DRENDOSE-914761 format. One record per residue: x, y, z of N, C-alpha, C in turn. Coordinates in steps of 0.2 Angstrom, whole numbers, plus 2048, in hexadecimal, padded with zeros to 3 digits. Example, Ala and Ser with C-alpha at 12.3 -4.5 7.8 and 13.67 -1.06 7.14 Angstrom:
% DRENDOSE-914761
8427E482783E7EA8278427F08278407F58238447FB824840800827
% end
This chain:
% DRENDOSE-914761
8047FA80080080080080480680080380B7FC8078117FB80581680180A81A80380881F8088048258047FF8288087FB82D8058008338037FD8377FE80183D7FB80184280180684680180784B8068018508067FE85180B7F885580C7F285280B7F284B80A7EC8478097EB84380F7E58448127E38408187E38388167E683481A7E582D8187DE82A8187DA82E81C7D382C81C7CF82E8157D28328117CF83480B7D182F8067D682B8077D78268027D38208027D181D7FC7CD8177FC7D18117FD7CF80D8027D38078047CE8028067CE7FC8047CA7F68067C37F78037C27FB7FE7BB7FC7FA7BB7F77F57B57F57F37B37F17ED7B07F57E87B27F47E27B07F87DC7AE7F37D67A87F47D47A67F17CD7A67F77C87A97F67C37A97FB7BE7A77F97B77A37FD7B37A17FC7AC7A68007A87AA7FD7A47AF8017A07B07FE7997B58007967B77FE78F7BA7F77907BC7F478B7C07EE78B7C77EF78E7C97EB7937CF7EC7967D57EC7917D57E878C7DB7E77887DC7EC7827D77F17827D87F677D7DD7FB77F7DF80077B7E480577D7E38087847E78087897E680B78F7E381278F7DE8137937DB81A7937DA81B79B7D782079D7D68227A47D281C7A77CE8197A47CA8137A77CF80E7AA7D480C7A67D98077A87DE80A7AE7E08107AD7E58137B27E18147B97DB8177B97D88187BF7D68127C37D480D7BF7D28067C37D98027C57DE8037C17E48007C27E78037C97E68097CA7E980D7D07E480B7D67DE80B7D57D98097DA7DA8027DD7DC7FE7D87DC7F77DA7E27F57DE7E77FA7DF7EC7F97E47EA7F87EB7E47FC7ED7E27FC7F47DB7F97F47D87F87EF7D17F67EE7CF7F07EA7CA7ED7EA7C87E77E67C47EA7E07C67E87DA7C27EB7D47C07E57D07BA7E57CE7B77E17C87B67E57C27BA7E57BD7B97E87B77B57E57B27B07E87B07AB7E57AB7AD7E77A47AF7E37A07B17E57997AA7E87957AB7EC7907A67EF78D79F7EB78C79A7EE78E7937EB78D7907EE7877947F17827917F377B78E7F977B7917FE77878F80577778B80677178B80176C7878017667867FA7647817F975F77F7F375D7847F17587867EA75778C7E87537897E874C78E7E974778C7E874078E7E173E7897DD73D78A7D673C78E7D473678E7D97317927D872B79A7DA72C79B7DD7327A27DF7337A67DA7377AB7D87347B07D37367B27D473D7B47DB73E7B77DD7457B27DC74A7AB7DE7497A67DD74E7A57D674F7A57D274A7A37CA74B7A97C774F7AF7C974E7B57C77517B57C97597B27CF75A7B27D17617AD7CD7657A77CB7617A27C77647A57C07667A87BD7627AB7B77637B07B77697B47BD7697B97BD76F7B67BE7757B07C27757AD7C377C7A97BD77E7A77B977A7A47B277C7A97AE77F7AF7AE77C7B57AA77F7B77AD7867B87B37867BA7B778C7B57B57927AE7B67907A97B47957AA7AD7987AB7A97947AC7A27967B27A179B7B77A579A7BD7A479E7BC7A87A57B77AB7A67B67AF7AC7BA7B47AE7BA7B77B47BE7BD7B57C67BB7B57CA7C07B37D17BF7B37D47C47B77D97C27BB7DD7C77BF7E27CA7BB7E27D17BA7E77D47B67EC7D87BA7EB7DA7C07F07DE7C47ED7DF7CB7F17DE7D07EF7DF7D77E97DC7D87E37E07DB7DD7DD7DC7D87DF7D77DA7DF7D17D67E17CB7D47DB7C77CE7D97C67CC7D37C27C77D67BC7C87D37B67C57D57B07C07D07AE7BA7D27AD7B57CD7AB7B17D07A57B07CB7A07AC7CD79A7A57CB79B7A07CF79C7997CD79C7977CA7957927C679578F7C478F7887C778F7887CC78B7817D078A77F7D07837797D17827767D377B7797DA77977C7DA77377F7E077177B7E576E7757E77717707EC76F76F7F17747737F67757727FA77B76C7FE77C7697FF77676380377675C80077575C7F97757577F57757547F377B74E7F477D74B7F378474B7EC7867497E77817497E07827507DE7847557E078075C7DE78175E7E178875D7E778A75F7EA79075C7E67967557E47957527E079A7557D979B7577D679675A7CF7967617D07997657D679776C7D779A76C7D87A17667DC7A47667DD7AB7667D67AF7627D17AC7627CB7B07697C77B076B7C77A97727C47A87777C77AD7787CE7AC77D7D17B077D7D17B77777D17BA7767D17C17787CA7C47767C57C07787BE7C27807BD7C27837BF7BC78A7BF7BC78E7C37C178C7C97C278F7CD7C678F7CB7CD7897C97CF7887C77D678C7C07D778C7BC7D27907B67D37987B87D479A7BC7D07A17BE7D17A27C27D779E7C67D979E7CA7E079F7C57E679B7C07E679C7BB7EB7A27B87EB7A57B67E57AB7B37E47B17B77E77B17BE7E67B67C27E87B47C67EE7AF7C47F27AD7C77F87AC7CE7F87A87D07F37A67D77F279F7D97F479E7D87FB7977D97FD7957E17FC7987E57FF7967EC7FE79B7EF7F97987F37F479D7F57EE79A7FB7EB79F7FF7E879E8057E479D8027DD7988067D97978047D279A80A7CE79F8097CA7A280F7C67A080D7BF79E8137BB79D8127B47A18177B07A48157AB7A88197A67A48197A079E81679F79A81679979381879B79081C79778981F79878481979878481479477F80F79477F80A79A78480B79F7848087A577E80A7A977B80F7A87758117AC77080C7AC76F8087A776A8037A776B7FE7AD7717FE7B07727F97B57737FC7BC7728037BD7738067C376D8047C776E8037CE7688027D27667FB7D37687F67CE7667EF7CE76B7EB7D17717ED7D37767E97D57777E97DD7747EE7E07757EF7E777B7F37E977D7F77E57837FB7E67828017EB7878027EF7878077F578880E7F278C80F7ED78E8157EA78F8157E278D81A7DF78D81A7D87918207D579681E7D179B8237CE79B8237C779A8297C479B8297BC7A182D7BB7A682A7B77AC82D7B57AB82E7AD7AA8357AC7A98377A57AF8397A17B183679C7B78377987B683A7917B083A78F7AF83D7887A883F7877A684378279F84578079D83F77C79A83A77F79983477B79383577678F83A77778A83B77278D83D76B79383F76B79684276579A83D76179B83776479E83276079A83075A79D82F75479A82E74E79682874D79982375179681C75079181A75678F81F75A78A81E75F78482275E77E82076177882376177882976577982F76377B83576777583676B76F83676976983876C76883377276982D77176882877676D82977C77382A77A77982B77E77883178377583778077383D78476E83B78A76983778876483578D76783079276B82B79076E82779577282A79A77782F79777B83279B7788377A077383A79E76F83F7A376C83A7A87698357A77678307AC76C82E7B177282C7AE77882A7B277A82F7B677B8357B477D83B7B877983C7BE77283C7BD76D83D7C276D8387C776F8327C576F82C7CA77582B7CE77B82E7CB78182D7CE7828317D478682F7D97878337DF78D8387DE7918367D979783B7D779983A7D079A83F7CD79C83F7C67A38427C57A883F7C17AE8427BF7AE8437B87B18497B67B284A7AF7BA84B7AE7BC8497A87C384A7A67C58507A37C18557A17C285B79E7BE8617A17C08677A17BC86C7A47B686D7A07B686C7997B086D7957AB8687977AD8627987A885D79B7A585F7A27AA8617A67A78637AD7A28697AC7A386D7A879D8737A77978707A479886B79F79286879C78E8637A17928607A578E85A7A978C85D7B078F8627B378E8647BA7868667BB7838697B677C86A7B77778647B977A85E7B77768587B97788557BF77D8577C277F8547C97848597CC78285B7D27868617D578D85E7D878D8577D97938547DB7978527D47998577D079C8557CA7A38597CB7A98557C97AF8587CB7B48567C57B985A7C47BE8597BF7C38547C17C484F7BD7C984A7BE7CE84A7B87D284F7B87D784F7B27DB8497B17DD8477AB7E18417AA7E88427AE7EA83C7B07F183C7B37F58397AD7FB8367B08008337AB80482E7AF8068297AC80B8247AE8128277AD81482C7B181A8307B082082C7B08218287B48278247B582881F7AF82281D7AC8228197A682581D7A082282279F82482679982A82A79982C82B7A083382F7A183982A79F83882479E83D81F79C83F82179583B82579183E82778B84482C78B84582E79184B83379285182F79485182979585782579785C82579186282779286682878C86882278986981C78C86B81678986681178785F81478785A80F78585981077D85780A77A85780A77385080D77185181076A84B81276784780C76484080D76383C80776183F80575A8407FF7588437FC75283F7FF74C83880074C83480374783780A74483A80D74983D81474784481474584880F74684F80F74585181173E84D80F73985081073284D81773084A81B73384782173184C82773184C82B72C85183072C84D83772C85083C73084C84273084884273684584873884084973E83A84473D83884274383383D74482D84074882884274482284574781D83F74981C83E75081983875281283975580E83375580883375880782C75A80382B7608018257627FA8257657F68217647EF8217667EA81D7617E481D7637DE81A75F7DD81F7597DE81D7537DD82174D7D682074A7D282474C7CA82474A7C982B7467C282C7457C08327417C28387457C483874B7C683F74E7CD84174C7D183C7497D783E7477D78427407DA8477407DA84B7397DF8487347DD8447307E184072C7E38457267DF84A7257E184F7207E78537227E78557297ED85972B7F385472B7F384E72D7F884A72D7FB84A7257F78497217F984971A7FC84F7177F985571A7FC85B71880385C71B80485B72180B85B72481085772080E85171E81284C71B81484F71480F85271081185570A81585B70A81485F70F81886570F81F86471282085F71682685E71982885671782A85571182C84E70F83284B71283685071583C84D71983A84B72083484C72283284A72982F84372882F83F72D82B83972D82683A73282083873081A83873481883173681982F73D81882973F81182874380D82474180682474480581D74780581D74E8058167517FE8167547FA8107537F480F7557EF80B7517EA8087547E58047507E180974C7E08087457DD80C7417D680A7407D180F7417CA80D7407C681373C7CA8167377C781B7337CB81B72C7C881F7287CB81F7217D28237217D782071F7DE82371F7E08247187DC8227137DE82270C7E282870A7E082E70D7E383470B7EA83570D7ED8317117F48317137F782B7127F48267107F881F70F7FD81F7097FC8237048018236FF8078276FF80882A70580D82F70681382B70981982B70681F82770882182970F82082F71182383171881D83071E81882D71C81382C72281382472381482372981581C72B80F81A73080B81572E80681373280880C73580A80C73B80D80573D8098017428038037437FE7FF7477FF80074E7FB7FC7527FB7FD7598017FA75C8047FD76180A7FB7658087FA76C80B7F677080A7F677780B7FC77B8077FD7808088037858108037878127FD7898197FC78C81E7FF78781D7FE78082280077B82280777A81D80B77C81C81277982281777B82581678182B81A78283181977D83181377B83781277683581676F82F81776E82D81B76882E82276982C82476F82D82B77183482D77183982977284082A77284282C76A83F82976684082B75F83C83175C83783375F83383875D83783F75D83684375883884A75983384F75C82D84D75A82785175D82184C75E81D84D76381784976481184D76280D84A75E80884F75B80184C75D7FC85175E7F584F75F7F185275A7F084F7547ED85174E7E585074E7E28527537DA8517547D78567507D185474D7CC85974A7C985D74F7C786374E7C48677537BC8677517B98637567B18637557AE86275C7A886175C7A48607637A785A7677A98557647AC84F7687B385176B7B78547677BE8557697BE85B76E7B986076D7B98667727BA8647797B785E77A7B785B7817BC8567837C185577F7C68507807CC8537847CE84E7887D585078C7D984A78A7DD84B7857E18457827E78437877E783D7897EC83A78E7F283B78B7F383A7847F983A7817FD8407827FA8467837FD84C78580284B78A80084979080484879680984279580783E79180C83878F81283B78B81083E78681684178281A84678681784A78A81B84F78E82084B79381D84679682184279B82783E79882683D79182C83A78D83084078B82F84678D83384B78B83284F78482D84C78182C84E77A82985577982B85977482785F77382185D76F81B86177181585F76F81286476A80F86276580B8677608048647607FF8687617F88657617F386A75D7EE86775A7E986C7587E586F75E7E187475D7DE8787627D98757677DB87076A7D686D76F7D68717757D18737787D087777E7D58757847D586E7857D986C78B7E086C78A7E286B7837E986C7827EB8737827E78787807E987F7817EA8817887E787E78D7E887F7947EF87E7967F38797927F98777937FE87B78F7FD88178D80188578880888678A80A88579181188679381588179081287B78F81687578E81587278781087578380F87277C80D87877880D87777180B87C76C80487A76980087F7687F987E7657F988175E7F787D7597F68807537EF8817517ED88674D7E688874B7E58877447EA8857407E98837397EF87F7377EE87C7317F487772F7FB87A72E7FB88072C80188372B80588573180188773680388873D80688274080287C73F80487674180B87473F80C87573981387373681887873981787F73981C88373C81D88274381888074781A87E74E81E87874F81D87374B82186D74B82886F74982987374483087574283387974883087D74B83288175183487C75683087775883187275D83786E75C83886C75583E86875484586C75584587375384A87775384C87975A84787A75E84887C76584987676A84887076884986B76D85086A76F85186777585786577885686077E85B85D78085B85878585885B78C85B86278D85886579385186779284F86978D84786A78C84386478D84685E78B84285878C84285679384785779784785679E84285A7A184286179F83D8667A38368647A183486279B82D86079A82B85A79E83085579E82E84F7A282D8517AA8328557AC8318577B382B85A7B582885E7B08228627B181C85D7B281D8577B08178527B081784E7B781C84F7BB81D84A7C181784B7C58158517C680F8517CB8088507C780984E7C180284D7BD8018457BD8058417C180483A7C07FE8387C37FC8327C17F582F7C37F582E7CB7FA82E7CF7FA82D7D67F68347D97F88397D67F68407D97EE8407D67ED83E7D07E683F7CE7E183A7D27E38347D37DF82F7D77DE8317DE7E38357E17E28377E87DC83C7E87DC8407E37D68457E37D08427E27CF83D7DE7C98397DC7C78357E37CC8327E67CA82E7EC7C78327F17CA8387F27C883D7F77C183F7F67BF8407F07B88427EF7B383C7EF7B58377ED7B18317EE7B082F7F57B582F7F97B482D8007B08338047B18398027AD83E8057A583D8047A483C7FD79D83B7FC79A8347FF79E82F7FF79C82980379A82A80A79F82E80D79D82F81479783381579683881179083D81178A83881078A83480B78483080A78382B81078882881378882481878482781E78782E82078483282577D83382477B83581E77483781C76F83181D77282B81B76E82581C76D82382377282482777182282E76D82783276D82D83076983283376183183176082F82B75982D82975782782D75B82382E75981C83175881E83975B82383B75A82584375482984475182C83F74B82F84074582B84174282B84773C82684873682784473382284272D82283E72882684172482A83E71E82D84171982884471682A84A71182684D70B82684870882084770281F8436FC8238466F98268416F382A8436EC8268426E78278466E18248466DB8288456D68278426D182B8416CD82B848
% end
């Protein structure tokens, strides 16, 4: 067990709690879902439920069919311990999140499965955490003592989701939650009207992991070894919020630069696939990312600017900086708040100019300074604040419940 942070009461830290959480699939690229629960599982018992489906599958899509087969196999294998006291379980549910009959059936299935595994892991009293809006369908049916919603995105704006349905589910979820966390300031402003216990939980970073990019004798990732000239690097999920036109524009205007795009691709990249200096190298492990950062000249965040990304707080910003990289991003509101440590471009030409400036101004000293600036941004500090808020709300709810129980029932009246 780690010591509490300076200035943090040990009574404010969560320890010995049981947590059931509805989240994305554990094995996808790590996001705040993974980091938060990984940290909480050091002192608490966590049962992580892999995604219960945010959209109906496309039965003609090989990827969706493969995912269904994997989930059936994972369900049969039962919960798997992945770290400390964190177990991951894949529920077997009907993948139709907006169909009333499917939801009713899933409630019965999930309740039976979760109760069985709660008994197995001795999780009698527990908190129910939700990272996904459609989790609201299962609030109140499992006997949870506390409900937490951790909001990471404006889910209604994802192109592959039913936006109207997501708005309605999230509203219900926030109204039923005891406490809500948001990962960006714009989300905080948007969600607070639905729950007065709404708090900012800005992303942290695994600083120690990414700072290994600064170790002088460590090798660069083999994929980068043969590249000549500056390497403009990105890692993350490559979906329709990535500005492929911007990537192609930078590559055409600077043919002596290498643009390295790391991550699973789920969008049309045809506009940039024929360019010899753009390298799409697929998904790489989280463990290997510092080795890629060692070879990057600049870390980029080439997001489109729209209603989805206006609410985004990209984890990769702090990961790049922890690795010492100069960072150039499009004008995301959360990134603009970190202007002391990164550069923000408002058009493609400015994006190129800022990358050029970053390359020319970089130095080993500048990289060490950027990394050092992120030391107090690590997940330990962020989790301590989250825990303090959760325990405060839990104590207040416990006190209110006991006060209500202590009030004697009124004497019956008779005519």
